[in-house]
TORKEGU-464049 format. One record per residue (C-alpha): residue number from 0; residue in one letter; y, z, x. Coordinates in Angstrom, 3 decimals. Last residue first. Example, Ala and Ser with C-alpha at 12.3 -4.5 7.8 and 13.67 -1.06 7.14 Angstrom:
% residues 2
+-----+-----+----------+----------+----------+
!   n ! res !        y !        z !        x !
+-----+-----+----------+----------+----------+
!   1 !   S !   -1.060 !    7.140 !   13.670 !
!   0 !   A !   -4.500 !    7.800 !   12.300 !
+-----+-----+----------+----------+----------+
% end
This chain:
% residues 448
+-----+-----+----------+----------+----------+
!   n ! res !        y !        z !        x !
+-----+-----+----------+----------+----------+
! 447 !   E !   40.210 !  101.878 !  132.310 !
! 446 !   L !   39.457 !   98.158 !  130.874 !
! 445 !   Y !   35.743 !   99.732 !  131.285 !
! 444 !   L !   36.465 !  102.657 !  129.302 !
! 443 !   H !   38.186 !  101.169 !  126.899 !
! 442 !   S !   35.234 !   98.549 !  126.138 !
! 441 !   H !   33.013 !  100.973 !  125.177 !
! 440 !   S !   35.049 !  102.607 !  122.938 !
! 439 !   A !   34.978 !   99.345 !  121.202 !
! 438 !   I !   31.768 !   98.781 !  121.458 !
! 437 !   V !   30.623 !  102.151 !  119.994 !
! 436 !   F !   33.389 !  101.576 !  117.180 !
! 435 !   R !   31.191 !   98.348 !  116.468 !
! 434 !   S !   28.665 !  100.281 !  115.872 !
! 433 !   L !   29.580 !  102.364 !  112.629 !
! 432 !   A !   28.219 !   99.094 !  110.496 !
! 431 !   K !   24.936 !   98.856 !  112.301 !
! 430 !   A !   24.587 !  103.176 !  112.350 !
! 429 !   I !   25.063 !  102.942 !  108.641 !
! 428 !   K !   22.729 !  100.124 !  108.151 !
! 427 !   G !   20.631 !  102.249 !  110.041 !
! 426 !   A !   20.736 !  105.092 !  108.132 !
! 425 !   L !   20.125 !  103.114 !  104.728 !
! 424 !   S !   16.778 !  101.643 !  106.131 !
! 423 !   R !   15.630 !  104.898 !  107.613 !
! 422 !   T !   16.274 !  107.101 !  104.054 !
! 421 !   R !   14.611 !  104.211 !  102.274 !
! 420 !   L !   11.565 !  104.342 !  103.969 !
! 419 !   S !   11.519 !  108.716 !  103.686 !
! 418 !   A !   10.086 !  110.492 !  106.655 !
! 417 !   D !   13.485 !  110.213 !  108.765 !
! 416 !   G !   13.045 !  110.460 !  112.792 !
! 415 !   Q !   14.472 !  106.928 !  113.886 !
! 414 !   A !   16.787 !  106.008 !  111.044 !
! 413 !   V !   18.048 !  109.978 !  110.842 !
! 412 !   A !   18.919 !  110.056 !  114.259 !
! 411 !   M !   20.518 !  107.072 !  114.595 !
! 410 !   A !   22.830 !  108.056 !  111.310 !
! 409 !   K !   23.204 !  111.573 !  113.040 !
! 408 !   L !   24.575 !  109.561 !  116.419 !
! 407 !   F !   26.736 !  107.034 !  114.408 !
! 406 !   A !   28.315 !  109.872 !  111.919 !
! 405 !   G !   29.814 !  111.631 !  114.643 !
! 404 !   Q !   33.319 !  112.966 !  113.009 !
! 403 !   E !   35.114 !  110.460 !  114.641 !
! 402 !   F !   32.402 !  107.805 !  113.851 !
! 401 !   A !   33.131 !  108.906 !  109.939 !
! 400 !   I !   36.983 !  108.572 !  110.558 !
! 399 !   K !   36.743 !  105.029 !  111.906 !
! 398 !   A !   34.584 !  104.048 !  108.706 !
! 397 !   V !   36.647 !  105.437 !  106.237 !
! 396 !   P !   39.773 !  103.744 !  107.908 !
! 395 !   A !   40.778 !  102.053 !  104.725 !
! 394 !   G !   42.012 !   98.489 !  105.270 !
! 393 !   V !   39.798 !   97.259 !  102.200 !
! 392 !   P !   38.717 !   99.892 !   99.783 !
! 391 !   A !   35.616 !  101.746 !  100.764 !
! 390 !   F !   32.831 !  100.711 !   98.556 !
! 389 !   K !   29.868 !  100.440 !  100.524 !
! 388 !   L !   30.974 !  102.968 !  103.603 !
! 387 !   L !   31.781 !  105.649 !  100.981 !
! 386 !   L !   28.784 !  105.058 !   98.992 !
! 385 !   W !   26.588 !  105.088 !  102.668 !
! 384 !   L !   28.028 !  108.106 !  103.602 !
! 383 !   I !   26.863 !  110.188 !  100.145 !
! 382 !   H !   23.727 !  108.444 !  100.552 !
! 381 !   I !   22.643 !  109.582 !  104.195 !
! 380 !   S !   23.662 !  113.477 !  102.998 !
! 379 !   Y !   21.572 !  112.992 !  100.106 !
! 378 !   K !   18.795 !  112.159 !  102.092 !
! 377 !   T !   19.803 !  114.786 !  104.961 !
! 376 !   A !   19.327 !  117.651 !  102.196 !
! 375 !   R !   15.845 !  116.212 !  100.986 !
! 374 !   E !   15.015 !  116.887 !  104.761 !
! 373 !   S !   16.151 !  120.124 !  105.040 !
! 372 !   V !   18.885 !  121.848 !  106.436 !
! 371 !   N !   20.485 !  120.794 !  109.493 !
! 370 !   C !   20.210 !  116.970 !  109.624 !
! 369 !   M !   23.245 !  116.607 !  107.851 !
! 368 !   L !   25.012 !  119.424 !  106.750 !
! 367 !   Q !   27.795 !  119.360 !  109.305 !
! 366 !   M !   28.410 !  115.942 !  109.358 !
! 365 !   L !   29.316 !  116.566 !  105.314 !
! 364 !   L !   31.501 !  119.325 !  106.240 !
! 363 !   G !   33.202 !  116.903 !  108.833 !
! 362 !   M !   33.782 !  114.448 !  106.566 !
! 361 !   S !   35.315 !  116.641 !  103.880 !
! 360 !   Q !   38.627 !  115.155 !  103.579 !
! 359 !   W !   36.967 !  110.967 !  103.368 !
! 358 !   T !   35.142 !  113.031 !  100.175 !
! 357 !   A !   38.703 !  113.039 !   97.794 !
! 356 !   A !   38.529 !  109.322 !   97.649 !
! 355 !   R !   34.409 !  108.932 !   96.927 !
! 354 !   G !   35.505 !  111.429 !   94.367 !
! 353 !   E !   38.562 !  109.449 !   92.723 !
! 352 !   A !   36.336 !  106.214 !   93.275 !
! 351 !   C !   33.883 !  107.134 !   91.166 !
! 350 !   K !   29.730 !  107.115 !   92.271 !
! 349 !   C !   30.847 !  110.296 !   94.970 !
! 348 !   L !   30.284 !  112.627 !   92.537 !
! 347 !   S !   27.049 !  111.760 !   91.787 !
! 346 !   E !   26.519 !  112.497 !   95.691 !
! 345 !   W !   28.184 !  115.302 !   95.275 !
! 344 !   V !   26.276 !  116.883 !   92.807 !
! 343 !   K !   23.337 !  115.849 !   95.040 !
! 342 !   L !   24.604 !  117.936 !   97.731 !
! 341 !   G !   25.019 !  120.556 !   96.224 !
! 340 !   L !   21.294 !  120.581 !   94.791 !
! 339 !   E !   20.278 !  120.511 !   98.210 !
! 338 !   A !   22.438 !  123.333 !   99.722 !
! 337 !   L !   21.744 !  125.698 !   96.911 !
! 336 !   R !   18.234 !  125.004 !   97.389 !
! 335 !   M !   18.414 !  125.756 !  101.117 !
! 334 !   H !   20.423 !  128.681 !  100.148 !
! 333 !   A !   18.034 !  130.306 !   98.020 !
! 332 !   A !   14.862 !  129.176 !   99.839 !
! 331 !   N !   15.938 !  131.220 !  103.479 !
! 330 !   P !   18.098 !  129.578 !  105.489 !
! 329 !   C !   16.823 !  127.833 !  108.674 !
! 328 !   L !   19.245 !  129.368 !  111.647 !
! 327 !   H !   20.950 !  125.827 !  112.072 !
! 326 !   A !   22.823 !  125.891 !  108.714 !
! 325 !   A !   23.243 !  129.615 !  108.086 !
! 324 !   P !   26.748 !  128.927 !  109.189 !
! 323 !   C !   27.092 !  126.472 !  106.995 !
! 322 !   L !   26.390 !  127.747 !  103.679 !
! 321 !   S !   30.094 !  129.004 !  103.627 !
! 320 !   G !   30.985 !  125.239 !  103.663 !
! 319 !   L !   28.677 !  124.305 !  100.851 !
! 318 !   L !   29.987 !  126.572 !   98.361 !
! 317 !   C !   33.904 !  125.836 !   99.520 !
! 316 !   A !   33.302 !  122.251 !   99.617 !
! 315 !   L !   31.738 !  122.180 !   96.033 !
! 314 !   A !   34.140 !  124.015 !   94.283 !
! 313 !   D !   36.773 !  121.941 !   95.611 !
! 312 !   L !   34.799 !  118.495 !   94.612 !
! 311 !   A !   34.308 !  120.210 !   90.996 !
! 310 !   G !   38.336 !  120.551 !   90.928 !
! 309 !   V !   38.846 !  120.186 !   87.061 !
! 308 !   E !   40.177 !  116.649 !   87.440 !
! 307 !   F !   36.594 !  115.645 !   89.141 !
! 306 !   A !   34.298 !  117.265 !   86.823 !
! 305 !   L !   36.037 !  115.324 !   84.107 !
! 304 !   H !   36.285 !  112.184 !   86.016 !
! 303 !   R !   32.604 !  112.275 !   86.730 !
! 302 !   N !   32.076 !  113.151 !   82.769 !
! 301 !   K !   33.713 !  109.897 !   82.030 !
! 300 !   T !   31.329 !  107.710 !   84.563 !
! 299 !   C !   28.055 !  109.669 !   82.189 !
! 298 !   P !   24.573 !  109.148 !   83.561 !
! 297 !   K !   24.420 !  111.690 !   86.221 !
! 296 !   C !   27.289 !  113.924 !   84.816 !
! 295 !   V !   25.995 !  115.966 !   82.053 !
! 294 !   A !   22.645 !  116.722 !   84.523 !
! 293 !   L !   24.214 !  117.027 !   87.202 !
! 292 !   M !   26.827 !  119.682 !   86.053 !
! 291 !   L !   23.934 !  121.083 !   84.345 !
! 290 !   G !   22.042 !  121.574 !   87.659 !
! 289 !   L !   25.181 !  122.782 !   89.758 !
! 288 !   G !   26.228 !  125.320 !   86.879 !
! 287 !   A !   22.234 !  126.904 !   87.134 !
! 286 !   L !   22.476 !  126.689 !   90.617 !
! 285 !   G !   25.632 !  127.999 !   91.221 !
! 284 !   C !   24.919 !  131.246 !   88.594 !
! 283 !   D !   21.652 !  131.947 !   90.370 !
! 282 !   L !   23.878 !  132.650 !   93.723 !
! 281 !   S !   25.689 !  135.244 !   91.820 !
! 280 !   S !   22.560 !  137.211 !   91.290 !
! 279 !   S !   22.415 !  137.110 !   94.743 !
! 278 !   T !   19.582 !  136.455 !   96.965 !
! 277 !   C !   19.550 !  139.008 !  100.073 !
! 276 !   S !   20.269 !  138.161 !  103.765 !
! 275 !   Y !   22.648 !  140.702 !  104.180 !
! 274 !   Q !   25.260 !  138.049 !  106.028 !
! 273 !   L !   24.142 !  135.356 !  103.775 !
! 272 !   S !   24.582 !  137.291 !  100.819 !
! 271 !   A !   27.964 !  138.270 !  101.484 !
! 270 !   M !   28.824 !  134.520 !  102.323 !
! 269 !   S !   27.183 !  133.420 !   99.260 !
! 268 !   A !   29.165 !  135.499 !   96.882 !
! 267 !   A !   32.694 !  133.790 !   96.400 !
! 266 !   S !   31.175 !  129.934 !   97.025 !
! 265 !   A !   28.541 !  131.269 !   94.164 !
! 264 !   E !   30.874 !  132.142 !   91.503 !
! 263 !   R !   32.950 !  128.842 !   92.469 !
! 262 !   I !   29.872 !  126.426 !   91.029 !
! 261 !   L !   29.770 !  129.200 !   88.033 !
! 260 !   G !   33.331 !  128.485 !   87.335 !
! 259 !   V !   33.213 !  124.712 !   87.985 !
! 258 !   V !   30.673 !  124.970 !   84.902 !
! 257 !   R !   33.075 !  126.976 !   82.526 !
! 256 !   S !   35.908 !  124.178 !   83.420 !
! 255 !   M !   33.635 !  121.371 !   82.573 !
! 254 !   F !   33.016 !  122.946 !   78.850 !
! 253 !   G !   36.488 !  124.035 !   78.395 !
! 252 !   Q !   37.158 !  121.485 !   75.375 !
! 251 !   I !   34.022 !  119.819 !   75.115 !
! 250 !   A !   34.040 !  116.767 !   76.612 !
! 249 !   G !   30.889 !  117.224 !   78.683 !
! 248 !   V !   28.639 !  117.534 !   75.551 !
! 247 !   E !   29.916 !  114.444 !   73.959 !
! 246 !   R !   28.901 !  112.536 !   77.065 !
! 245 !   K !   25.490 !  114.336 !   76.906 !
! 244 !   M !   25.059 !  113.657 !   73.534 !
! 243 !   C !   26.001 !  109.673 !   74.006 !
! 242 !   D !   23.152 !  109.883 !   76.985 !
! 241 !   F !   20.361 !  111.088 !   74.748 !
! 240 !   L !   18.878 !  113.895 !   75.182 !
! 239 !   Q !   15.643 !  114.592 !   76.515 !
! 238 !   D !   16.207 !  114.369 !   80.163 !
! 237 !   A !   18.692 !  116.771 !   79.898 !
! 236 !   A !   17.163 !  119.552 !   78.255 !
! 235 !   K !   16.551 !  121.618 !   81.438 !
! 234 !   S !   19.973 !  121.792 !   81.669 !
! 233 !   L !   20.937 !  123.528 !   78.543 !
! 232 !   V !   18.508 !  126.634 !   79.698 !
! 231 !   V !   19.862 !  127.071 !   82.823 !
! 230 !   A !   23.490 !  126.579 !   81.733 !
! 229 !   A !   22.965 !  129.024 !   78.526 !
! 228 !   D !   21.107 !  131.364 !   80.877 !
! 227 !   R !   24.562 !  131.348 !   83.285 !
! 226 !   R !   26.634 !  131.464 !   80.708 !
! 225 !   L !   25.022 !  135.058 !   79.377 !
! 224 !   E !   25.291 !  136.210 !   82.706 !
! 223 !   I !   28.763 !  135.826 !   82.593 !
! 222 !   K !   30.054 !  136.876 !   80.067 !
! 221 !   T !   30.829 !  134.801 !   76.527 !
! 220 !   R !   34.329 !  135.520 !   75.662 !
! 219 !   E !   36.009 !  132.267 !   77.257 !
! 218 !   D !   33.998 !  129.798 !   75.327 !
! 217 !   A !   32.623 !  126.815 !   76.864 !
! 216 !   I !   29.081 !  128.242 !   78.023 !
! 215 !   M !   28.966 !  129.403 !   74.191 !
! 214 !   E !   30.634 !  125.787 !   72.784 !
! 213 !   A !   27.525 !  124.363 !   75.366 !
! 212 !   L !   24.947 !  125.880 !   73.708 !
! 211 !   A !   25.887 !  125.152 !   70.203 !
! 210 !   S !   26.541 !  121.685 !   70.731 !
! 209 !   V !   22.777 !  121.649 !   72.194 !
! 208 !   D !   21.636 !  123.579 !   69.078 !
! 207 !   D !   23.455 !  121.428 !   66.615 !
! 206 !   I !   20.822 !  118.315 !   67.924 !
! 205 !   C !   17.927 !  119.829 !   65.946 !
! 204 !   A !   15.053 !  121.924 !   67.197 !
! 203 !   P !   16.029 !  121.823 !   70.651 !
! 202 !   E !   12.764 !  121.868 !   72.712 !
! 201 !   W !   13.443 !  122.892 !   76.690 !
! 200 !   S !   11.325 !  122.020 !   79.078 !
! 199 !   F !    9.488 !  123.660 !   81.558 !
! 198 !   S !    6.801 !  122.696 !   84.213 !
! 197 !   T !    3.851 !  124.228 !   85.944 !
! 196 !   R !    2.019 !  123.659 !   88.684 !
! 195 !   P !    4.057 !  123.968 !   91.719 !
! 194 !   C !    5.360 !  127.264 !   90.636 !
! 193 !   A !    8.651 !  128.322 !   91.837 !
! 192 !   E !   10.570 !  125.935 !   89.614 !
! 191 !   A !    8.066 !  127.300 !   86.510 !
! 190 !   E !    9.586 !  130.794 !   87.041 !
! 189 !   E !   13.042 !  129.956 !   86.869 !
! 188 !   A !   12.637 !  127.890 !   83.669 !
! 187 !   L !   10.348 !  131.308 !   82.570 !
! 186 !   S !   13.537 !  132.933 !   83.562 !
! 185 !   A !   16.108 !  130.987 !   82.184 !
! 184 !   L !   14.166 !  130.766 !   78.670 !
! 183 !   L !   13.456 !  134.725 !   78.597 !
! 182 !   H !   17.419 !  134.740 !   79.264 !
! 181 !   L !   18.107 !  132.839 !   76.574 !
! 180 !   A !   15.810 !  134.353 !   74.082 !
! 179 !   D !   17.233 !  137.708 !   74.900 !
! 178 !   K !   21.196 !  136.495 !   74.558 !
! 177 !   V !   20.293 !  134.704 !   71.194 !
! 176 !   E !   18.380 !  137.806 !   69.663 !
! 175 !   V !   21.028 !  140.323 !   70.740 !
! 174 !   S !   23.881 !  138.121 !   68.615 !
! 173 !   P !   26.500 !  135.541 !   70.130 !
! 172 !   L !   29.863 !  136.026 !   69.222 !
! 171 !   T !   30.584 !  133.676 !   66.447 !
! 170 !   K !   31.145 !  130.055 !   65.764 !
! 169 !   R !   27.449 !  129.889 !   65.380 !
! 168 !   C !   25.616 !  133.006 !   63.970 !
! 167 !   V !   23.051 !  132.344 !   62.127 !
! 166 !   L !   22.261 !  128.694 !   63.031 !
! 165 !   L !   21.801 !  130.207 !   67.008 !
! 164 !   S !   19.316 !  132.563 !   65.857 !
! 163 !   K !   16.934 !  130.166 !   64.365 !
! 162 !   S !   17.080 !  128.062 !   67.238 !
! 161 !   L !   16.671 !  130.170 !   69.395 !
! 160 !   C !   13.254 !  131.469 !   67.530 !
! 159 !   L !   12.310 !  127.939 !   67.479 !
! 158 !   S !   13.020 !  127.763 !   71.304 !
! 157 !   I !   11.046 !  131.118 !   71.949 !
! 156 !   I !    7.902 !  129.338 !   70.701 !
! 155 !   H !    8.641 !  125.875 !   72.672 !
! 154 !   P !    8.952 !  128.064 !   75.234 !
! 153 !   A !    6.180 !  130.562 !   75.307 !
! 152 !   G !    2.879 !  127.657 !   75.354 !
! 151 !   A !    0.844 !  130.392 !   76.330 !
! 150 !   R !    0.526 !  129.069 !   80.182 !
! 149 !   L !    4.495 !  129.686 !   80.419 !
! 148 !   L !    3.927 !  133.164 !   79.128 !
! 147 !   L !    1.156 !  133.613 !   81.532 !
! 146 !   L !    3.373 !  132.653 !   84.342 !
! 145 !   R !    5.936 !  135.205 !   83.331 !
! 144 !   A !    4.182 !  138.045 !   82.821 !
! 143 !   K !    3.051 !  137.897 !   86.674 !
! 142 !   P !    6.033 !  138.518 !   87.382 !
! 141 !   R !    6.157 !  141.892 !   85.625 !
! 140 !   D !    8.947 !  143.893 !   85.516 !
! 139 !   L !   11.716 !  141.470 !   84.139 !
! 138 !   A !    9.512 !  139.400 !   81.898 !
! 137 !   L !    7.305 !  142.384 !   80.449 !
! 136 !   I !   10.698 !  143.740 !   79.750 !
! 135 !   C !   11.891 !  140.386 !   78.266 !
! 134 !   L !    8.432 !  140.174 !   76.075 !
! 133 !   K !    9.348 !  143.369 !   74.552 !
! 132 !   Q !   13.059 !  142.780 !   73.642 !
! 131 !   L !   12.101 !  138.979 !   71.979 !
! 130 !   A !    9.078 !  140.761 !   70.345 !
! 129 !   D !   11.561 !  143.729 !   68.660 !
! 128 !   A !   14.367 !  140.910 !   67.777 !
! 127 !   C !   11.051 !  138.579 !   65.987 !
! 126 !   L !    9.556 !  141.920 !   63.977 !
! 125 !   H !   13.784 !  142.921 !   62.818 !
! 124 !   R !   14.040 !  139.306 !   61.611 !
! 123 !   G !   11.462 !  140.269 !   58.987 !
! 122 !   N !   13.569 !  139.708 !   55.659 !
! 121 !   D !   15.393 !  137.259 !   57.216 !
! 120 !   H !   13.225 !  134.792 !   55.758 !
! 119 !   A !    9.339 !  133.593 !   57.375 !
! 118 !   A !    8.263 !  130.507 !   59.172 !
! 117 !   H !   10.457 !  131.553 !   62.422 !
! 116 !   Q !    9.246 !  135.030 !   62.142 !
! 115 !   I !    5.651 !  133.611 !   62.176 !
! 114 !   R !    5.942 !  132.469 !   65.144 !
! 113 !   I !    7.739 !  135.307 !   66.788 !
! 112 !   Q !    5.416 !  137.545 !   65.709 !
! 111 !   D !    2.570 !  135.496 !   66.977 !
! 110 !   L !    4.157 !  135.258 !   70.264 !
! 109 !   L !    4.213 !  139.445 !   70.570 !
! 108 !   L !    0.371 !  139.212 !   69.544 !
! 107 !   P !   -0.972 !  136.667 !   72.349 !
! 106 !   I !    1.667 !  138.697 !   75.148 !
! 105 !   D !    0.412 !  142.385 !   73.865 !
! 104 !   K !   -2.796 !  142.126 !   77.067 !
! 103 !   L !   -0.149 !  141.667 !   79.389 !
! 102 !   S !    1.124 !  145.082 !   77.773 !
! 101 !   P !    4.440 !  146.629 !   76.529 !
! 100 !   P !    5.554 !  149.555 !   78.040 !
!  99 !   Q !    4.699 !  153.012 !   76.372 !
!  98 !   R !    7.904 !  155.150 !   76.118 !
!  97 !   P !    8.487 !  157.705 !   79.004 !
!  96 !   T !    8.703 !  161.118 !   78.047 !
!  95 !   H !   11.501 !  162.427 !   79.696 !
!  94 !   I !   11.441 !  164.394 !   83.454 !
!  93 !   R !   12.718 !  168.035 !   83.200 !
!  92 !   E !   15.896 !  168.208 !   85.807 !
!  91 !   I !   15.396 !  170.465 !   88.534 !
!  90 !   G !   18.102 !  172.651 !   89.460 !
!  89 !   S !   16.681 !  176.293 !   90.734 !
!  88 !   S !   17.062 !  177.814 !   86.992 !
!  87 !   K !   15.312 !  174.553 !   85.608 !
!  86 !   N !   11.987 !  175.549 !   87.723 !
!  85 !   Q !    9.994 !  176.783 !   85.022 !
!  84 !   V !   11.122 !  173.407 !   82.540 !
!  83 !   C !   10.429 !  171.451 !   85.498 !
!  82 !   W !    6.406 !  172.857 !   85.684 !
!  81 !   A !    6.124 !  172.275 !   81.841 !
!  80 !   Q !    7.216 !  168.630 !   82.316 !
!  79 !   I !    4.653 !  168.214 !   85.215 !
!  78 !   M !    2.017 !  169.537 !   83.471 !
!  77 !   R !    2.849 !  167.533 !   80.196 !
!  76 !   R !    2.847 !  164.419 !   82.262 !
!  75 !   L !   -0.541 !  165.285 !   83.699 !
!  74 !   A !   -2.007 !  165.744 !   80.021 !
!  73 !   H !   -0.745 !  162.449 !   79.413 !
!  72 !   N !   -1.796 !  160.219 !   81.853 !
!  71 !   P !   -0.974 !  156.837 !   80.868 !
!  70 !   I !   -4.170 !  154.541 !   81.266 !
!  69 !   P !   -3.456 !  151.872 !   83.842 !
!  68 !   D !   -3.998 !  148.338 !   82.556 !
!  67 !   E !   -7.302 !  146.032 !   82.616 !
!  66 !   Q !   -8.599 !  143.447 !   81.739 !
!  65 !   E !   -6.789 !  140.664 !   84.380 !
!  64 !   T !   -5.767 !  143.384 !   87.279 !
!  63 !   N !   -9.542 !  144.397 !   87.505 !
!  62 !   I !   -9.315 !  146.262 !   90.647 !
!  61 !   P !  -11.591 !  146.658 !   93.055 !
!  60 !   I !  -11.820 !  149.794 !   94.901 !
!  59 !   R !  -10.051 !  150.701 !   98.017 !
!  58 !   T !   -9.645 !  154.590 !   97.055 !
!  57 !   V !   -6.358 !  155.336 !   98.092 !
!  56 !   P !   -4.583 !  152.290 !   97.382 !
!  55 !   C !   -6.569 !  151.057 !   94.776 !
!  54 !   S !   -7.417 !  147.555 !   94.534 !
!  53 !   C !   -6.427 !  144.076 !   93.366 !
!  52 !   N !   -3.242 !  143.784 !   95.526 !
!  51 !   G !   -1.310 !  140.489 !   94.819 !
!  50 !   D !    2.525 !  142.708 !   94.605 !
!  49 !   D !    2.015 !  142.707 !   91.437 !
!  48 !   L !   -0.761 !  146.021 !   91.757 !
!  47 !   W !    1.236 !  147.345 !   94.117 !
!  46 !   K !    4.601 !  147.114 !   92.477 !
!  45 !   Q !    2.699 !  148.313 !   89.168 !
!  44 !   I !    1.282 !  151.594 !   91.460 !
!  43 !   S !    4.734 !  152.341 !   92.387 !
!  42 !   K !    6.130 !  152.251 !   88.522 !
!  41 !   R !    3.553 !  153.843 !   86.821 !
!  40 !   D !    3.560 !  156.592 !   89.395 !
!  39 !   Y !   -0.088 !  157.229 !   90.745 !
!  38 !   T !   -3.440 !  158.736 !   89.480 !
!  37 !   Q !   -6.802 !  157.570 !   90.834 !
!  36 !   G !   -9.798 !  157.664 !   89.304 !
!  35 !   S !  -11.293 !  154.250 !   90.193 !
!  34 !   S !  -10.494 !  153.039 !   86.518 !
!  33 !   L !   -6.807 !  153.275 !   87.347 !
!  32 !   T !   -4.379 !  156.799 !   86.270 !
!  31 !   V !   -1.043 !  156.734 !   85.029 !
!  30 !   P !    1.363 !  159.072 !   85.948 !
!  29 !   D !    5.502 !  158.400 !   84.446 !
!  28 !   T !    7.866 !  160.466 !   85.832 !
!  27 !   M !    5.302 !  161.416 !   89.117 !
!  26 !   L !    7.509 !  163.058 !   91.995 !
!  25 !   E !    7.529 !  162.025 !   94.790 !
!  24 !   L !    5.386 !  160.731 !   97.835 !
!  23 !   S !    5.986 !  156.861 !   97.112 !
!  22 !   I !    2.533 !  155.868 !   97.321 !
!  21 !   P !    0.569 !  158.771 !   96.630 !
!  20 !   C !    2.745 !  159.924 !   93.829 !
!  19 !   L !    3.188 !  163.657 !   93.604 !
!  18 !   F !    2.247 !  166.049 !   90.602 !
!  17 !   F !   -1.327 !  166.613 !   92.710 !
!  16 !   S !    0.728 !  168.104 !   95.723 !
!  15 !   P !    2.180 !  170.843 !   93.911 !
!  14 !   V !    6.118 !  170.927 !   94.510 !
!  13 !   P !    7.261 !  173.811 !   96.705 !
!  12 !   I !   11.166 !  174.164 !   96.004 !
!  11 !   Q !   13.780 !  173.884 !   98.811 !
!  10 !   V !   16.948 !  174.912 !   98.189 !
!   9 !   M !   19.504 !  172.004 !   99.424 !
!   8 !   L !   22.572 !  173.547 !   97.463 !
!   7 !   P !   23.952 !  170.137 !   96.910 !
!   6 !   G !   21.204 !  169.178 !   94.421 !
!   5 !   N !   18.175 !  171.727 !   94.574 !
!   4 !   S !   16.049 !  170.321 !   96.821 !
!   3 !   A !   11.971 !  169.335 !   95.855 !
!   2 !   V !    9.418 !  169.984 !   98.646 !
!   1 !   G !    5.889 !  168.661 !   98.622 !
!   0 !   M !    2.036 !  171.321 !   98.591 !
+-----+-----+----------+----------+----------+
% end
């Protein structure tokens, strides 16, 4: 028999052993039974199965997770609830009857409900909202559900629902349907990035959908979580938009400032995340902000100027500077992605004169990141350094500053060992351009 404690009095109460989950060894609140005959708490066994295990933890009997779901054990749950009521005087709280969660088998039906609602009028709107909510629950609780949704073509169907919801609540606070649809699309986009054989792209039904999401990001009333989801979705439509539309999105008042705010949110949280070796939701905000800034700045010089004016380079320097302590310690995937994407945005901003001039002050940071994060990050660092040297104004001490910060040795190392032919070629040109300072320093030693 197990033992339950009575709150602050710590009175130990014996608990029947068959009321305890064999995995967590705690009182079950939602007992479910597998085909092997063993009963577990739903939360514990679901985590076991979602981690890739395909057998019963106790009997080791194989479990087909594709064709069967754990079956609710209503009789045992009622017995546990009755036991809790009997021991109420000892401080044991009665467990609530849980709602039956959606199953992976429900995904086709839920997607059909959304598809039918898109072609219908508002009289079935509650069906779409209910289906979206259930899909959000599945995507949050079941990592496998996100992959199944991608394979079932969910992004296109959910995008149609989002378009209709945006049309209804334009110029007002986002509805629940908009929030759920954006959160679900953002989750699927992240899943597609993690899986090499899957892809994700947002398909706006009309150009007004793009403007609506951009205005939602720029609106100061929008919460940070919703702004982050909207940024992820909008950045995934970048390749499908005309350059003129990207120009208009960047010029929306307050838009670029909010995007920079997402990056600052990540820089404020990255040090704590590195210290405790965990990935914060604030880091996801940074990835969303960097991805969206790259999408609107890459094809448009005017947007690069706007980004520079609202402090994009300062925010990038803070973010990348906070990642430097882990550069030599092989940072986890989230921090590596932040560093790589941050350097890619930095490279884009260096294509304008203001961005290159401001980068001179951050030459030391650039050298710290070069060769210390990943091959991709090194490629972006080399490109940034090459842009600084190639377009340096006459008489500007850019090359000398770079040499003093160790750029010559870094460029030589990349030229000899990097896998990319283009990166090796650029590194060789940089080393050649800086070699005159090596000769000058050696002749100075010789004269002494």
